[in-house]
HTML snippet that shows the backbone in 3Dmol.js (N, CA, C, O; Angstrom):
<script src="https://3Dmol.org/build/3Dmol-min.js"></script>
<div id="view" style="width:600px;height:400px;position:relative"></div>
<script>
const pdb = `
ATOM      1  N   MET A   1      -1.770 -15.896  -2.785  1.00  0.00           N
ATOM      2  CA  MET A   1      -2.381 -15.732  -4.069  1.00  0.00           C
ATOM      3  C   MET A   1      -1.334 -15.141  -5.002  1.00  0.00           C
ATOM      4  O   MET A   1      -0.492 -14.340  -4.594  1.00  0.00           O
ATOM      5  N   ARG A   2      -1.404 -15.543  -6.230  1.00  0.00           N
ATOM      6  CA  ARG A   2      -0.559 -14.890  -7.216  1.00  0.00           C
ATOM      7  C   ARG A   2      -1.289 -14.840  -8.544  1.00  0.00           C
ATOM      8  O   ARG A   2      -1.912 -15.818  -8.959  1.00  0.00           O
ATOM      9  N   PRO A   3      -1.209 -13.681  -9.215  1.00  0.00           N
ATOM     10  CA  PRO A   3      -1.848 -13.597 -10.526  1.00  0.00           C
ATOM     11  C   PRO A   3      -1.156 -14.522 -11.511  1.00  0.00           C
ATOM     12  O   PRO A   3       0.072 -14.542 -11.587  1.00  0.00           O
ATOM     13  N   THR A   4      -1.922 -15.278 -12.253  1.00  0.00           N
ATOM     14  CA  THR A   4      -1.345 -16.182 -13.236  1.00  0.00           C
ATOM     15  C   THR A   4      -1.585 -15.687 -14.652  1.00  0.00           C
ATOM     16  O   THR A   4      -0.857 -16.056 -15.573  1.00  0.00           O
ATOM     17  N   HIS A   5      -2.579 -14.873 -14.824  1.00  0.00           N
ATOM     18  CA  HIS A   5      -2.872 -14.325 -16.146  1.00  0.00           C
ATOM     19  C   HIS A   5      -3.526 -12.983 -15.921  1.00  0.00           C
ATOM     20  O   HIS A   5      -4.491 -12.880 -15.164  1.00  0.00           O
ATOM     21  N   ALA A   6      -3.025 -11.978 -16.554  1.00  0.00           N
ATOM     22  CA  ALA A   6      -3.625 -10.659 -16.377  1.00  0.00           C
ATOM     23  C   ALA A   6      -3.816  -9.982 -17.723  1.00  0.00           C
ATOM     24  O   ALA A   6      -2.926 -10.002 -18.573  1.00  0.00           O
ATOM     25  N   VAL A   7      -4.948  -9.404 -17.903  1.00  0.00           N
ATOM     26  CA  VAL A   7      -5.205  -8.494 -19.008  1.00  0.00           C
ATOM     27  C   VAL A   7      -5.534  -7.169 -18.350  1.00  0.00           C
ATOM     28  O   VAL A   7      -5.492  -7.064 -17.124  1.00  0.00           O
ATOM     29  N   ARG A   8      -5.850  -6.188 -19.110  1.00  0.00           N
ATOM     30  CA  ARG A   8      -6.032  -4.862 -18.530  1.00  0.00           C
ATOM     31  C   ARG A   8      -7.014  -4.815 -17.362  1.00  0.00           C
ATOM     32  O   ARG A   8      -6.743  -4.129 -16.376  1.00  0.00           O
ATOM     33  N   THR A   9      -8.118  -5.503 -17.437  1.00  0.00           N
ATOM     34  CA  THR A   9      -9.128  -5.386 -16.372  1.00  0.00           C
ATOM     35  C   THR A   9      -9.396  -6.680 -15.618  1.00  0.00           C
ATOM     36  O   THR A   9     -10.221  -6.684 -14.705  1.00  0.00           O
ATOM     37  N   ARG A  10      -8.735  -7.771 -15.961  1.00  0.00           N
ATOM     38  CA  ARG A  10      -9.037  -9.045 -15.294  1.00  0.00           C
ATOM     39  C   ARG A  10      -7.765  -9.732 -14.817  1.00  0.00           C
ATOM     40  O   ARG A  10      -6.701  -9.613 -15.424  1.00  0.00           O
ATOM     41  N   LEU A  11      -7.910 -10.451 -13.713  1.00  0.00           N
ATOM     42  CA  LEU A  11      -6.842 -11.278 -13.164  1.00  0.00           C
ATOM     43  C   LEU A  11      -7.376 -12.683 -12.977  1.00  0.00           C
ATOM     44  O   LEU A  11      -8.538 -12.858 -12.609  1.00  0.00           O
ATOM     45  N   CYS A  12      -6.565 -13.672 -13.221  1.00  0.00           N
ATOM     46  CA  CYS A  12      -6.897 -15.044 -12.879  1.00  0.00           C
ATOM     47  C   CYS A  12      -5.845 -15.467 -11.872  1.00  0.00           C
ATOM     48  O   CYS A  12      -4.655 -15.472 -12.187  1.00  0.00           O
ATOM     49  N   THR A  13      -6.263 -15.822 -10.666  1.00  0.00           N
ATOM     50  CA  THR A  13      -5.292 -16.131  -9.616  1.00  0.00           C
ATOM     51  C   THR A  13      -5.492 -17.547  -9.079  1.00  0.00           C
ATOM     52  O   THR A  13      -6.564 -18.142  -9.184  1.00  0.00           O
ATOM     53  N   ILE A  14      -4.413 -18.049  -8.504  1.00  0.00           N
ATOM     54  CA  ILE A  14      -4.440 -19.334  -7.827  1.00  0.00           C
ATOM     55  C   ILE A  14      -3.868 -19.130  -6.428  1.00  0.00           C
ATOM     56  O   ILE A  14      -3.215 -18.120  -6.162  1.00  0.00           O
ATOM     57  N   SER A  15      -4.106 -20.071  -5.551  1.00  0.00           N
ATOM     58  CA  SER A  15      -3.620 -19.992  -4.185  1.00  0.00           C
ATOM     59  C   SER A  15      -2.852 -21.249  -3.834  1.00  0.00           C
ATOM     60  O   SER A  15      -3.167 -22.342  -4.305  1.00  0.00           O
ATOM     61  N   ARG A  16      -1.842 -21.078  -3.002  1.00  0.00           N
ATOM     62  CA  ARG A  16      -1.106 -22.234  -2.486  1.00  0.00           C
ATOM     63  C   ARG A  16      -1.871 -22.909  -1.345  1.00  0.00           C
ATOM     64  O   ARG A  16      -1.548 -24.029  -0.948  1.00  0.00           O
ATOM     65  N   VAL A  17      -2.884 -22.219  -0.824  1.00  0.00           N
ATOM     66  CA  VAL A  17      -3.708 -22.731   0.264  1.00  0.00           C
ATOM     67  C   VAL A  17      -4.893 -23.481  -0.339  1.00  0.00           C
ATOM     68  O   VAL A  17      -5.639 -22.896  -1.126  1.00  0.00           O
ATOM     69  N   PRO A  18      -5.091 -24.745  -0.001  1.00  0.00           N
ATOM     70  CA  PRO A  18      -6.211 -25.504  -0.574  1.00  0.00           C
ATOM     71  C   PRO A  18      -7.568 -24.856  -0.277  1.00  0.00           C
ATOM     72  O   PRO A  18      -7.809 -24.375   0.830  1.00  0.00           O
ATOM     73  N   ALA A  19      -8.433 -24.852  -1.267  1.00  0.00           N
ATOM     74  CA  ALA A  19      -9.820 -24.368  -1.146  1.00  0.00           C
ATOM     75  C   ALA A  19      -9.910 -22.931  -0.642  1.00  0.00           C
ATOM     76  O   ALA A  19     -10.824 -22.596   0.111  1.00  0.00           O
ATOM     77  N   ALA A  20      -8.965 -22.077  -1.055  1.00  0.00           N
ATOM     78  CA  ALA A  20      -8.941 -20.706  -0.564  1.00  0.00           C
ATOM     79  C   ALA A  20      -9.435 -19.689  -1.587  1.00  0.00           C
ATOM     80  O   ALA A  20      -9.406 -18.487  -1.324  1.00  0.00           O
ATOM     81  N   MET A  21      -9.884 -20.151  -2.742  1.00  0.00           N
ATOM     82  CA  MET A  21     -10.319 -19.220  -3.769  1.00  0.00           C
ATOM     83  C   MET A  21     -11.786 -18.819  -3.557  1.00  0.00           C
ATOM     84  O   MET A  21     -12.510 -19.424  -2.767  1.00  0.00           O
ATOM     85  N   ALA A  22     -12.186 -17.797  -4.280  1.00  0.00           N
ATOM     86  CA  ALA A  22     -13.560 -17.315  -4.166  1.00  0.00           C
ATOM     87  C   ALA A  22     -14.558 -18.378  -4.625  1.00  0.00           C
ATOM     88  O   ALA A  22     -14.279 -19.182  -5.514  1.00  0.00           O
ATOM     89  N   CYS A  23     -15.707 -18.353  -3.999  1.00  0.00           N
ATOM     90  CA  CYS A  23     -16.778 -19.278  -4.344  1.00  0.00           C
ATOM     91  C   CYS A  23     -18.078 -18.494  -4.329  1.00  0.00           C
ATOM     92  O   CYS A  23     -18.073 -17.286  -4.090  1.00  0.00           O
ATOM     93  N   PHE A  24     -19.184 -19.166  -4.583  1.00  0.00           N
ATOM     94  CA  PHE A  24     -20.479 -18.501  -4.621  1.00  0.00           C
ATOM     95  C   PHE A  24     -20.722 -17.735  -3.324  1.00  0.00           C
ATOM     96  O   PHE A  24     -20.523 -18.274  -2.234  1.00  0.00           O
ATOM     97  N   GLY A  25     -21.146 -16.496  -3.440  1.00  0.00           N
ATOM     98  CA  GLY A  25     -21.363 -15.636  -2.282  1.00  0.00           C
ATOM     99  C   GLY A  25     -20.175 -14.750  -1.970  1.00  0.00           C
ATOM    100  O   GLY A  25     -20.302 -13.804  -1.193  1.00  0.00           O
ATOM    101  N   ASP A  26     -19.008 -15.039  -2.567  1.00  0.00           N
ATOM    102  CA  ASP A  26     -17.805 -14.242  -2.333  1.00  0.00           C
ATOM    103  C   ASP A  26     -17.640 -13.117  -3.343  1.00  0.00           C
ATOM    104  O   ASP A  26     -16.823 -12.219  -3.140  1.00  0.00           O
ATOM    105  N   PHE A  27     -18.403 -13.153  -4.423  1.00  0.00           N
ATOM    106  CA  PHE A  27     -18.204 -12.196  -5.500  1.00  0.00           C
ATOM    107  C   PHE A  27     -18.436 -10.776  -5.000  1.00  0.00           C
ATOM    108  O   PHE A  27     -19.408 -10.500  -4.296  1.00  0.00           O
ATOM    109  N   GLY A  28     -17.531  -9.888  -5.373  1.00  0.00           N
ATOM    110  CA  GLY A  28     -17.531  -8.516  -4.875  1.00  0.00           C
ATOM    111  C   GLY A  28     -16.539  -8.326  -3.750  1.00  0.00           C
ATOM    112  O   GLY A  28     -16.243  -7.195  -3.364  1.00  0.00           O
ATOM    113  N   GLY A  29     -16.019  -9.428  -3.217  1.00  0.00           N
ATOM    114  CA  GLY A  29     -15.039  -9.357  -2.131  1.00  0.00           C
ATOM    115  C   GLY A  29     -13.640  -9.032  -2.641  1.00  0.00           C
ATOM    116  O   GLY A  29     -13.370  -9.160  -3.835  1.00  0.00           O
ATOM    117  N   PRO A  30     -12.750  -8.612  -1.742  1.00  0.00           N
ATOM    118  CA  PRO A  30     -11.418  -8.185  -2.153  1.00  0.00           C
ATOM    119  C   PRO A  30     -10.470  -9.344  -2.451  1.00  0.00           C
ATOM    120  O   PRO A  30     -10.585 -10.427  -1.877  1.00  0.00           O
ATOM    121  N   GLN A  31      -9.542  -9.092  -3.351  1.00  0.00           N
ATOM    122  CA  GLN A  31      -8.411  -9.985  -3.615  1.00  0.00           C
ATOM    123  C   GLN A  31      -7.188  -9.246  -3.098  1.00  0.00           C
ATOM    124  O   GLN A  31      -6.859  -8.161  -3.579  1.00  0.00           O
ATOM    125  N   LEU A  32      -6.524  -9.830  -2.128  1.00  0.00           N
ATOM    126  CA  LEU A  32      -5.343  -9.213  -1.532  1.00  0.00           C
ATOM    127  C   LEU A  32      -4.106 -10.021  -1.880  1.00  0.00           C
ATOM    128  O   LEU A  32      -4.175 -11.238  -2.055  1.00  0.00           O
ATOM    129  N   GLN A  33      -2.971  -9.332  -1.978  1.00  0.00           N
ATOM    130  CA  GLN A  33      -1.713 -10.006  -2.258  1.00  0.00           C
ATOM    131  C   GLN A  33      -0.663  -9.469  -1.296  1.00  0.00           C
ATOM    132  O   GLN A  33      -0.511  -8.257  -1.142  1.00  0.00           O
ATOM    133  N   LYS A  34       0.059 -10.380  -0.650  1.00  0.00           N
ATOM    134  CA  LYS A  34       1.108  -9.982   0.282  1.00  0.00           C
ATOM    135  C   LYS A  34       2.417  -9.824  -0.480  1.00  0.00           C
ATOM    136  O   LYS A  34       2.871 -10.753  -1.149  1.00  0.00           O
ATOM    137  N   GLY A  35       3.016  -8.652  -0.377  1.00  0.00           N
ATOM    138  CA  GLY A  35       4.267  -8.358  -1.064  1.00  0.00           C
ATOM    139  C   GLY A  35       5.468  -8.903  -0.310  1.00  0.00           C
ATOM    140  O   GLY A  35       5.344  -9.411   0.805  1.00  0.00           O
ATOM    141  N   ARG A  36       6.614  -8.790  -0.928  1.00  0.00           N
ATOM    142  CA  ARG A  36       7.829  -9.358  -0.322  1.00  0.00           C
ATOM    143  C   ARG A  36       8.257  -8.667   0.964  1.00  0.00           C
ATOM    144  O   ARG A  36       9.029  -9.237   1.734  1.00  0.00           O
ATOM    145  N   HIS A  37       7.774  -7.452   1.218  1.00  0.00           N
ATOM    146  CA  HIS A  37       8.120  -6.757   2.458  1.00  0.00           C
ATOM    147  C   HIS A  37       7.026  -6.875   3.514  1.00  0.00           C
ATOM    148  O   HIS A  37       7.056  -6.185   4.532  1.00  0.00           O
ATOM    149  N   GLY A  38       6.052  -7.766   3.258  1.00  0.00           N
ATOM    150  CA  GLY A  38       4.998  -8.010   4.232  1.00  0.00           C
ATOM    151  C   GLY A  38       3.790  -7.097   4.115  1.00  0.00           C
ATOM    152  O   GLY A  38       2.842  -7.244   4.886  1.00  0.00           O
ATOM    153  N   TRP A  39       3.793  -6.166   3.182  1.00  0.00           N
ATOM    154  CA  TRP A  39       2.660  -5.269   2.992  1.00  0.00           C
ATOM    155  C   TRP A  39       1.598  -5.950   2.156  1.00  0.00           C
ATOM    156  O   TRP A  39       1.915  -6.680   1.217  1.00  0.00           O
ATOM    157  N   TRP A  40       0.329  -5.715   2.492  1.00  0.00           N
ATOM    158  CA  TRP A  40      -0.791  -6.262   1.733  1.00  0.00           C
ATOM    159  C   TRP A  40      -1.266  -5.214   0.736  1.00  0.00           C
ATOM    160  O   TRP A  40      -1.336  -4.027   1.054  1.00  0.00           O
ATOM    161  N   SER A  41      -1.590  -5.660  -0.465  1.00  0.00           N
ATOM    162  CA  SER A  41      -2.115  -4.777  -1.505  1.00  0.00           C
ATOM    163  C   SER A  41      -3.468  -5.290  -1.981  1.00  0.00           C
ATOM    164  O   SER A  41      -3.680  -6.495  -2.122  1.00  0.00           O
ATOM    165  N   PHE A  42      -4.372  -4.358  -2.223  1.00  0.00           N
ATOM    166  CA  PHE A  42      -5.684  -4.672  -2.796  1.00  0.00           C
ATOM    167  C   PHE A  42      -5.483  -4.735  -4.299  1.00  0.00           C
ATOM    168  O   PHE A  42      -5.216  -3.715  -4.934  1.00  0.00           O
ATOM    169  N   ILE A  43      -5.608  -5.936  -4.881  1.00  0.00           N
ATOM    170  CA  ILE A  43      -5.331  -6.073  -6.309  1.00  0.00           C
ATOM    171  C   ILE A  43      -6.561  -6.379  -7.147  1.00  0.00           C
ATOM    172  O   ILE A  43      -6.511  -6.245  -8.370  1.00  0.00           O
ATOM    173  N   GLY A  44      -7.670  -6.789  -6.526  1.00  0.00           N
ATOM    174  CA  GLY A  44      -8.826  -7.119  -7.339  1.00  0.00           C
ATOM    175  C   GLY A  44     -10.091  -7.340  -6.549  1.00  0.00           C
ATOM    176  O   GLY A  44     -10.101  -7.336  -5.318  1.00  0.00           O
ATOM    177  N   VAL A  45     -11.166  -7.535  -7.306  1.00  0.00           N
ATOM    178  CA  VAL A  45     -12.494  -7.797  -6.750  1.00  0.00           C
ATOM    179  C   VAL A  45     -12.988  -9.112  -7.349  1.00  0.00           C
ATOM    180  O   VAL A  45     -12.994  -9.282  -8.568  1.00  0.00           O
ATOM    181  N   ALA A  46     -13.402 -10.040  -6.483  1.00  0.00           N
ATOM    182  CA  ALA A  46     -13.864 -11.353  -6.948  1.00  0.00           C
ATOM    183  C   ALA A  46     -15.034 -11.186  -7.909  1.00  0.00           C
ATOM    184  O   ALA A  46     -16.013 -10.505  -7.605  1.00  0.00           O
ATOM    185  N   SER A  47     -14.914 -11.827  -9.084  1.00  0.00           N
ATOM    186  CA  SER A  47     -15.982 -11.697 -10.070  1.00  0.00           C
ATOM    187  C   SER A  47     -16.467 -13.025 -10.632  1.00  0.00           C
ATOM    188  O   SER A  47     -17.413 -13.043 -11.420  1.00  0.00           O
ATOM    189  N   GLY A  48     -15.847 -14.136 -10.248  1.00  0.00           N
ATOM    190  CA  GLY A  48     -16.352 -15.422 -10.708  1.00  0.00           C
ATOM    191  C   GLY A  48     -15.317 -16.524 -10.616  1.00  0.00           C
ATOM    192  O   GLY A  48     -14.127 -16.245 -10.475  1.00  0.00           O
ATOM    193  N   PRO A  49     -15.753 -17.775 -10.695  1.00  0.00           N
ATOM    194  CA  PRO A  49     -14.799 -18.875 -10.708  1.00  0.00           C
ATOM    195  C   PRO A  49     -14.014 -18.842 -12.013  1.00  0.00           C
ATOM    196  O   PRO A  49     -14.509 -18.368 -13.036  1.00  0.00           O
ATOM    197  N   GLY A  50     -12.785 -19.351 -11.968  1.00  0.00           N
ATOM    198  CA  GLY A  50     -11.904 -19.270 -13.124  1.00  0.00           C
ATOM    199  C   GLY A  50     -12.222 -20.238 -14.233  1.00  0.00           C
ATOM    200  O   GLY A  50     -11.816 -20.013 -15.373  1.00  0.00           O
ATOM    201  N   ALA A  51     -12.919 -21.288 -13.949  1.00  0.00           N
ATOM    202  CA  ALA A  51     -13.216 -22.290 -14.971  1.00  0.00           C
ATOM    203  C   ALA A  51     -14.559 -22.915 -14.643  1.00  0.00           C
ATOM    204  O   ALA A  51     -15.089 -22.749 -13.545  1.00  0.00           O
ATOM    205  N   LEU A  52     -15.088 -23.623 -15.598  1.00  0.00           N
ATOM    206  CA  LEU A  52     -16.291 -24.385 -15.286  1.00  0.00           C
ATOM    207  C   LEU A  52     -15.891 -25.470 -14.305  1.00  0.00           C
ATOM    208  O   LEU A  52     -15.011 -26.282 -14.586  1.00  0.00           O
ATOM    209  N   VAL A  53     -16.527 -25.476 -13.182  1.00  0.00           N
ATOM    210  CA  VAL A  53     -16.158 -26.404 -12.118  1.00  0.00           C
ATOM    211  C   VAL A  53     -16.726 -27.782 -12.429  1.00  0.00           C
ATOM    212  O   VAL A  53     -17.938 -27.932 -12.585  1.00  0.00           O
ATOM    213  N   PRO A  54     -15.856 -28.795 -12.520  1.00  0.00           N
ATOM    214  CA  PRO A  54     -16.359 -30.147 -12.778  1.00  0.00           C
ATOM    215  C   PRO A  54     -17.213 -30.643 -11.620  1.00  0.00           C
ATOM    216  O   PRO A  54     -17.031 -30.187 -10.491  1.00  0.00           O
ATOM    217  N   PRO A  55     -18.136 -31.559 -11.867  1.00  0.00           N
ATOM    218  CA  PRO A  55     -18.955 -32.103 -10.790  1.00  0.00           C
ATOM    219  C   PRO A  55     -18.083 -32.678  -9.674  1.00  0.00           C
ATOM    220  O   PRO A  55     -17.100 -33.372  -9.937  1.00  0.00           O
ATOM    221  N   GLY A  56     -18.449 -32.385  -8.446  1.00  0.00           N
ATOM    222  CA  GLY A  56     -17.729 -32.920  -7.293  1.00  0.00           C
ATOM    223  C   GLY A  56     -16.521 -32.107  -6.864  1.00  0.00           C
ATOM    224  O   GLY A  56     -15.913 -32.417  -5.839  1.00  0.00           O
ATOM    225  N   VAL A  57     -16.150 -31.065  -7.626  1.00  0.00           N
ATOM    226  CA  VAL A  57     -15.018 -30.210  -7.255  1.00  0.00           C
ATOM    227  C   VAL A  57     -15.566 -28.863  -6.796  1.00  0.00           C
ATOM    228  O   VAL A  57     -16.254 -28.184  -7.559  1.00  0.00           O
ATOM    229  N   PRO A  58     -15.271 -28.473  -5.562  1.00  0.00           N
ATOM    230  CA  PRO A  58     -15.778 -27.183  -5.093  1.00  0.00           C
ATOM    231  C   PRO A  58     -15.142 -26.033  -5.863  1.00  0.00           C
ATOM    232  O   PRO A  58     -13.971 -26.104  -6.234  1.00  0.00           O
ATOM    233  N   CYS A  59     -15.916 -24.969  -6.104  1.00  0.00           N
ATOM    234  CA  CYS A  59     -15.388 -23.855  -6.887  1.00  0.00           C
ATOM    235  C   CYS A  59     -14.177 -23.216  -6.219  1.00  0.00           C
ATOM    236  O   CYS A  59     -13.329 -22.656  -6.914  1.00  0.00           O
ATOM    237  N   ALA A  60     -14.070 -23.280  -4.900  1.00  0.00           N
ATOM    238  CA  ALA A  60     -12.941 -22.682  -4.187  1.00  0.00           C
ATOM    239  C   ALA A  60     -11.623 -23.402  -4.471  1.00  0.00           C
ATOM    240  O   ALA A  60     -10.560 -22.903  -4.103  1.00  0.00           O
ATOM    241  N   ALA A  61     -11.677 -24.564  -5.118  1.00  0.00           N
ATOM    242  CA  ALA A  61     -10.461 -25.313  -5.426  1.00  0.00           C
ATOM    243  C   ALA A  61      -9.880 -24.922  -6.779  1.00  0.00           C
ATOM    244  O   ALA A  61      -8.737 -25.273  -7.072  1.00  0.00           O
ATOM    245  N   ASP A  62     -10.635 -24.205  -7.614  1.00  0.00           N
ATOM    246  CA  ASP A  62     -10.175 -23.797  -8.936  1.00  0.00           C
ATOM    247  C   ASP A  62      -9.597 -22.383  -8.889  1.00  0.00           C
ATOM    248  O   ASP A  62      -9.802 -21.658  -7.916  1.00  0.00           O
ATOM    249  N   PRO A  63      -8.871 -21.991  -9.946  1.00  0.00           N
ATOM    250  CA  PRO A  63      -8.432 -20.591 -10.021  1.00  0.00           C
ATOM    251  C   PRO A  63      -9.639 -19.664  -9.990  1.00  0.00           C
ATOM    252  O   PRO A  63     -10.745 -20.061 -10.356  1.00  0.00           O
ATOM    253  N   GLY A  64      -9.423 -18.436  -9.555  1.00  0.00           N
ATOM    254  CA  GLY A  64     -10.501 -17.459  -9.496  1.00  0.00           C
ATOM    255  C   GLY A  64     -10.286 -16.329 -10.478  1.00  0.00           C
ATOM    256  O   GLY A  64      -9.151 -16.018 -10.841  1.00  0.00           O
ATOM    257  N   VAL A  65     -11.373 -15.717 -10.907  1.00  0.00           N
ATOM    258  CA  VAL A  65     -11.308 -14.574 -11.806  1.00  0.00           C
ATOM    259  C   VAL A  65     -11.678 -13.323 -11.009  1.00  0.00           C
ATOM    260  O   VAL A  65     -12.678 -13.296 -10.291  1.00  0.00           O
ATOM    261  N   TYR A  66     -10.864 -12.308 -11.150  1.00  0.00           N
ATOM    262  CA  TYR A  66     -11.029 -11.067 -10.404  1.00  0.00           C
ATOM    263  C   TYR A  66     -10.950  -9.884 -11.354  1.00  0.00           C
ATOM    264  O   TYR A  66     -10.234  -9.932 -12.354  1.00  0.00           O
ATOM    265  N   THR A  67     -11.687  -8.821 -11.042  1.00  0.00           N
ATOM    266  CA  THR A  67     -11.541  -7.562 -11.759  1.00  0.00           C
ATOM    267  C   THR A  67     -10.338  -6.861 -11.152  1.00  0.00           C
ATOM    268  O   THR A  67     -10.226  -6.764  -9.930  1.00  0.00           O
ATOM    269  N   SER A  68      -9.445  -6.376 -11.987  1.00  0.00           N
ATOM    270  CA  SER A  68      -8.214  -5.734 -11.535  1.00  0.00           C
ATOM    271  C   SER A  68      -8.499  -4.389 -10.873  1.00  0.00           C
ATOM    272  O   SER A  68      -9.057  -3.493 -11.508  1.00  0.00           O
ATOM    273  N   ALA A  69      -8.124  -4.241  -9.613  1.00  0.00           N
ATOM    274  CA  ALA A  69      -8.320  -2.969  -8.906  1.00  0.00           C
ATOM    275  C   ALA A  69      -7.441  -1.862  -9.497  1.00  0.00           C
ATOM    276  O   ALA A  69      -7.942  -0.756  -9.698  1.00  0.00           O
ATOM    277  N   PRO A  70      -6.155  -2.102  -9.785  1.00  0.00           N
ATOM    278  CA  PRO A  70      -5.349  -1.029 -10.375  1.00  0.00           C
ATOM    279  C   PRO A  70      -5.900  -0.532 -11.714  1.00  0.00           C
ATOM    280  O   PRO A  70      -5.823   0.662 -12.004  1.00  0.00           O
ATOM    281  N   ALA A  71      -6.452  -1.427 -12.530  1.00  0.00           N
ATOM    282  CA  ALA A  71      -7.005  -1.019 -13.822  1.00  0.00           C
ATOM    283  C   ALA A  71      -8.239  -0.140 -13.650  1.00  0.00           C
ATOM    284  O   ALA A  71      -8.569   0.647 -14.538  1.00  0.00           O
ATOM    285  N   CYS A  72      -8.923  -0.269 -12.514  1.00  0.00           N
ATOM    286  CA  CYS A  72     -10.154   0.486 -12.256  1.00  0.00           C
ATOM    287  C   CYS A  72      -9.951   1.571 -11.200  1.00  0.00           C
ATOM    288  O   CYS A  72     -10.927   2.129 -10.698  1.00  0.00           O
ATOM    289  N   ALA A  73      -8.697   1.878 -10.856  1.00  0.00           N
ATOM    290  CA  ALA A  73      -8.398   2.802  -9.752  1.00  0.00           C
ATOM    291  C   ALA A  73      -9.027   4.177  -9.947  1.00  0.00           C
ATOM    292  O   ALA A  73      -9.564   4.741  -8.993  1.00  0.00           O
ATOM    293  N   ASP A  74      -8.975   4.729 -11.155  1.00  0.00           N
ATOM    294  CA  ASP A  74      -9.567   6.048 -11.380  1.00  0.00           C
ATOM    295  C   ASP A  74     -11.071   6.027 -11.126  1.00  0.00           C
ATOM    296  O   ASP A  74     -11.606   6.928 -10.481  1.00  0.00           O
ATOM    297  N   TRP A  75     -11.753   4.998 -11.633  1.00  0.00           N
ATOM    298  CA  TRP A  75     -13.193   4.873 -11.414  1.00  0.00           C
ATOM    299  C   TRP A  75     -13.501   4.709  -9.926  1.00  0.00           C
ATOM    300  O   TRP A  75     -14.448   5.313  -9.421  1.00  0.00           O
ATOM    301  N   ILE A  76     -12.717   3.904  -9.227  1.00  0.00           N
ATOM    302  CA  ILE A  76     -12.937   3.695  -7.781  1.00  0.00           C
ATOM    303  C   ILE A  76     -12.790   5.019  -7.051  1.00  0.00           C
ATOM    304  O   ILE A  76     -13.641   5.365  -6.231  1.00  0.00           O
ATOM    305  N   ARG A  77     -11.723   5.772  -7.331  1.00  0.00           N
ATOM    306  CA  ARG A  77     -11.503   7.078  -6.669  1.00  0.00           C
ATOM    307  C   ARG A  77     -12.656   8.045  -6.935  1.00  0.00           C
ATOM    308  O   ARG A  77     -13.151   8.690  -6.012  1.00  0.00           O
ATOM    309  N   GLN A  78     -13.083   8.146  -8.196  1.00  0.00           N
ATOM    310  CA  GLN A  78     -14.179   9.053  -8.535  1.00  0.00           C
ATOM    311  C   GLN A  78     -15.474   8.653  -7.843  1.00  0.00           C
ATOM    312  O   GLN A  78     -16.203   9.508  -7.338  1.00  0.00           O
ATOM    313  N   THR A  79     -15.759   7.366  -7.818  1.00  0.00           N
ATOM    314  CA  THR A  79     -16.992   6.872  -7.195  1.00  0.00           C
ATOM    315  C   THR A  79     -16.994   7.137  -5.703  1.00  0.00           C
ATOM    316  O   THR A  79     -18.007   7.575  -5.157  1.00  0.00           O
ATOM    317  N   VAL A  80     -15.879   6.882  -5.032  1.00  0.00           N
ATOM    318  CA  VAL A  80     -15.790   7.102  -3.594  1.00  0.00           C
ATOM    319  C   VAL A  80     -15.863   8.600  -3.285  1.00  0.00           C
ATOM    320  O   VAL A  80     -16.502   9.005  -2.314  1.00  0.00           O
ATOM    321  N   ARG A  81     -15.223   9.401  -4.093  1.00  0.00           N
ATOM    322  CA  ARG A  81     -15.206  10.855  -3.877  1.00  0.00           C
ATOM    323  C   ARG A  81     -16.614  11.452  -4.011  1.00  0.00           C
ATOM    324  O   ARG A  81     -16.980  12.345  -3.246  1.00  0.00           O
ATOM    325  N   HIS A  82     -17.402  10.967  -4.974  1.00  0.00           N
ATOM    326  CA  HIS A  82     -18.725  11.525  -5.232  1.00  0.00           C
ATOM    327  C   HIS A  82     -19.841  10.856  -4.432  1.00  0.00           C
ATOM    328  O   HIS A  82     -20.984  11.311  -4.471  1.00  0.00           O
ATOM    329  N   ASN A  83     -19.527   9.799  -3.720  1.00  0.00           N
ATOM    330  CA  ASN A  83     -20.535   9.085  -2.928  1.00  0.00           C
ATOM    331  C   ASN A  83     -19.989   8.787  -1.535  1.00  0.00           C
ATOM    332  O   ASN A  83     -19.770   7.625  -1.191  1.00  0.00           O
ATOM    333  N   PRO A  84     -19.768   9.830  -0.729  1.00  0.00           N
ATOM    334  CA  PRO A  84     -19.154   9.607   0.606  1.00  0.00           C
ATOM    335  C   PRO A  84     -20.050   8.815   1.540  1.00  0.00           C
ATOM    336  O   PRO A  84     -19.673   8.553   2.682  1.00  0.00           O
TER     337      PRO A  84
END
`;
const viewer = $3Dmol.createViewer("view");
viewer.addModel(pdb, "pdb");
viewer.setStyle({}, {cartoon: {color: "spectrum"}});
viewer.zoomTo();
viewer.render();
</script>
């Protein structure tokens, strides 16, 4: 996966693996990215398909839209800390 467009709170990503993007039922799941040293990073949360999916094309084949985890890191830390 690689981010193709990022704004402060959203990422639009694509995958080199066919049909590997988020689809219905995946929303809320993690978006992970493997770095050049082999470490995995949590970069986002699935929030929807990236485009209106044309008829006959599965949503997992299109880019995906994710909420940026780094942009929401403070909120995530506070929420986890106050809701163990």
